[in-house]
C-alpha positions in Angstrom: -3.6 -2.1 14.1 0.4 -1.2 13.2 2.5 -0.3 16.3 6.8 0.4 16.0 8.4 1.0 18.8 11.8 2.7 18.5 12.6 0.9 15.2 15.5 1.1 13.7 16.7 0.0 10.0 20.8 0.2 9.3 22.1 -1.0 5.6 25.3 -1.3 4.7 26.3 -0.9 8.3 24.6 3.0 7.5 21.5 3.8 9.6 19.0 4.8 7.2 16.6 5.6 10.2 16.2 4.8 13.5 14.4 5.6 16.9 10.9 5.2 15.1 7.5 5.0 17.6 4.6 5.3 15.6 1.0 3.9 16.0 -1.1 3.6 13.1 -5.0 3.4 14.2 -7.4 1.2 12.3 -9.7 3.7 10.0 -6.7 5.8 9.6 -5.0 7.4 6.6 -1.6 8.8 6.5 0.5 9.9 3.9 4.3 9.6 4.2 6.9 12.1 2.1 10.6 12.9 2.1 13.3 13.4 -0.2 14.5 10.9 -2.5 16.8 8.0 -0.7 15.1 8.8 3.0 14.0 5.1 3.5 10.2 5.9 2.7 10.1 2.3 0.5 11.8 0.9 3.4 9.7 2.1 5.8 6.5 0.4 4.3 8.3 -2.8 3.5 9.0 -2.6 7.3 5.0 -2.2 7.7 4.4 -6.1 6.0 7.2 -7.7 7.2 8.9 -7.9 3.7 12.0 -6.7 6.3 12.8 -6.8 9.8 14.1 -3.9 11.3 17.7 -3.9 12.6 16.2 -2.3 16.3 13.6 -2.1 17.9 10.1 -4.0 17.4 7.5 -4.2 14.6 3.5 -5.3 16.0 1.1 -5.7 13.3 -2.8 -6.7 14.4 -1.3 -7.1 17.6 1.4 -9.8 17.3 5.2 -9.4 16.8 6.8 -9.8 13.5 9.8 -11.0 14.8 7.8 -13.9 16.7 6.1 -15.3 13.5 7.4 -18.2 11.3 7.0 -18.6 7.7 3.4 -19.7 7.7 2.3 -17.1 10.0 4.1 -14.0 8.2 2.4 -15.7 5.0 -1.1 -15.3 6.5 -0.2 -12.2 8.5 0.4 -10.4 4.7 -2.9 -11.6 3.6 -4.6 -9.2 6.0 -2.4 -6.3 4.5 -3.0 -5.3 0.4 0.7 -3.6 -1.1 0.4 -1.4 -4.4 4.1 -1.4 -5.7 5.8 1.4 -7.3 6.6 -1.0 -10.1 3.2 -2.5 -10.3 4.7 -6.1 -11.8 2.0 -8.3 -13.7 2.7 -11.6 -15.5 2.6 -9.7 -18.9 0.8 -13.4 -20.9 -1.9 -13.4 -18.8 -5.0 -11.1 -19.5 -5.8 -8.4 -16.9 -8.5 -10.5 -15.4 -6.0 -13.4 -14.8 -4.0 -11.4 -13.1 -6.0 -9.9 -10.9 -7.1 -13.3 -9.4 -3.9 -14.6 -8.8 -3.9 -13.6 -5.0 -6.9 -15.6 -5.0 -5.2 -18.7 -6.8 -2.1 -18.3 -4.5 -4.2 -18.8 -1.3 -6.4 -21.4 -2.5 -9.6 -19.6 -3.3 -11.7 -20.9 -6.0 -11.8 -18.0 -8.3 -14.7 -19.3 -10.2 -16.4 -19.0 -7.1 -15.4 -15.4 -7.1 -16.3 -14.6 -10.6 -19.0 -11.6 -9.2 -16.6 -9.8 -6.6 -14.0 -10.2 -9.2 -16.3 -8.5 -11.9 -17.8 -5.2 -9.3 -13.6 -5.0 -8.1 -12.9 -4.3 -12.2 -15.8 -2.2 -12.7 -15.1 0.1 -9.1 -11.5 0.8 -10.7 -13.5 1.5 -14.1 -11.5 -1.6 -15.7 -13.8 -3.8 -17.0 -13.9 -3.1 -20.5 -10.0 -4.2 -20.6 -10.7 -7.6 -18.1 -9.2 -9.4 -21.8 -6.2 -6.9 -22.1 -2.9 -8.2 -21.8 -0.6 -6.0 -19.5 1.3 -3.7 -21.8 -1.5 -3.2 -23.5 -2.2 -1.0 -20.5 -1.8 3.2 -20.2 0.4 4.2 -17.1 -3.0 5.0 -15.1 -4.8 1.7 -16.0 -2.0 -0.1 -14.7 -2.1 1.5 -11.2 -5.6 0.9 -10.5 -5.0 -2.6 -11.7 -2.4 -2.8 -9.3 -4.9 -1.3 -6.6 -7.3 -4.1 -7.4 -5.1 -6.6 -7.1 -4.0 -5.2 -3.5 -7.5 -5.6 -2.4 -8.7 -8.3 -4.0 -8.7 -10.6 -0.8 -10.2 -7.9 1.5 -7.3 -6.8 3.3 -7.6 -4.7 6.4 -4.3 -2.1 5.6 -3.6 -0.7 2.1 0.0 0.2 1.7 1.0 2.5 -1.1 4.0 3.1 -2.2 3.8 6.4 -4.5 1.2 5.3 -6.9 0.8 8.5 -8.5 4.2 8.8 -9.2 4.2 8.4 -13.0 0.6 9.3 -13.8 -0.6 13.2 -14.6 -3.0 15.1 -12.2 -6.5 13.5 -13.4 -5.6 10.0 -13.0 -3.4 11.1 -9.3 -6.8 12.4 -8.4 -8.7 9.4 -9.3 -6.8 6.9 -7.9 -6.6 9.2 -4.6 -9.9 8.8 -4.5 -10.0 5.4 -5.2 -7.8 5.1 -1.7 -10.2 7.7 0.1 -13.5 5.2 -0.6 -11.2 2.5 1.0 -10.5 4.4 4.1 -13.9 5.3 4.4 -14.9 1.6 4.6 -12.6 2.0 7.5 -9.6 0.3 5.6 -6.4 1.6 7.0 -4.0 3.3 4.2 -0.7 4.8 4.4 0.8 6.3 0.7 3.9 7.7 0.0 3.8 10.7 -2.0 6.3 13.5 -3.2 3.2 15.3 -4.4 2.4 17.5 -1.5 -0.2 19.6 -4.0 -2.0 16.2 -4.2 -1.9 15.5 -0.1 -3.2 19.3 -0.3 -5.9 18.4 -2.4 -7.1 15.8 -0.2 -7.9 18.2 2.5 -11.9 18.3 2.0 -11.9 14.8 1.5 -10.6 13.2 4.2 -8.8 13.3 7.7 -5.4 12.3 7.1 -1.5 12.4 8.9 1.5 13.4 7.0 4.3 11.6 7.9 7.7 12.8 7.0 10.8 10.7 7.1 14.4 13.2 6.9 18.0 13.2 8.4 17.2 9.4 9.5 14.0 10.4 11.8 10.2 10.5 11.4 8.3 13.5 12.3 4.9 14.6 11.8 4.8 16.8 9.2 1.7 18.7 10.5 -1.8 18.5 11.4 -4.6 16.8 10.1 -5.5 17.8 6.9 
């Protein structure tokens, strides 16, 4: 589904990481760890085409990213949902309208998707907050909303960049459970996290592979959890 072949990325003339070869199979779950500044966010951006590698090749859905034009890249990205670390929303729009934005941008009939939106809001536990403005949401609500927005187009892959970094343990567990449920539906999940306790907490719930970026290399940090 996603394949990296001897991928490297340099910034300002310095190599951030290099010689990364990796295959992410359909329906797999991966945690990405590593020290601050190691390149976790950059690595994730390579996985959905927001950045191009400075060396090597990235293939997504059997297509070399370098061969895609702007429209082809946009179509490919619709199959990947991204939960960004900073959870940006349009503060003047109610939450329900923020979640519907990907539908609007892609030309879908939002009114026809009303039932799906309502079901999604219920799934992430935000039905009662549909008309709330983003500044009125708690940190945990914002993260759940970000996840809902990322999957509104029913993507094949979900990439989450430290989605539990700014919430407490209970909310971290809740967010992780939502990602586990998506994985059990057959979605491929890649989640960056510095919280080893949270990663270990998945041990009895799901099989996952732990990847670690350190000293400019990507390594497997352990067997299946």
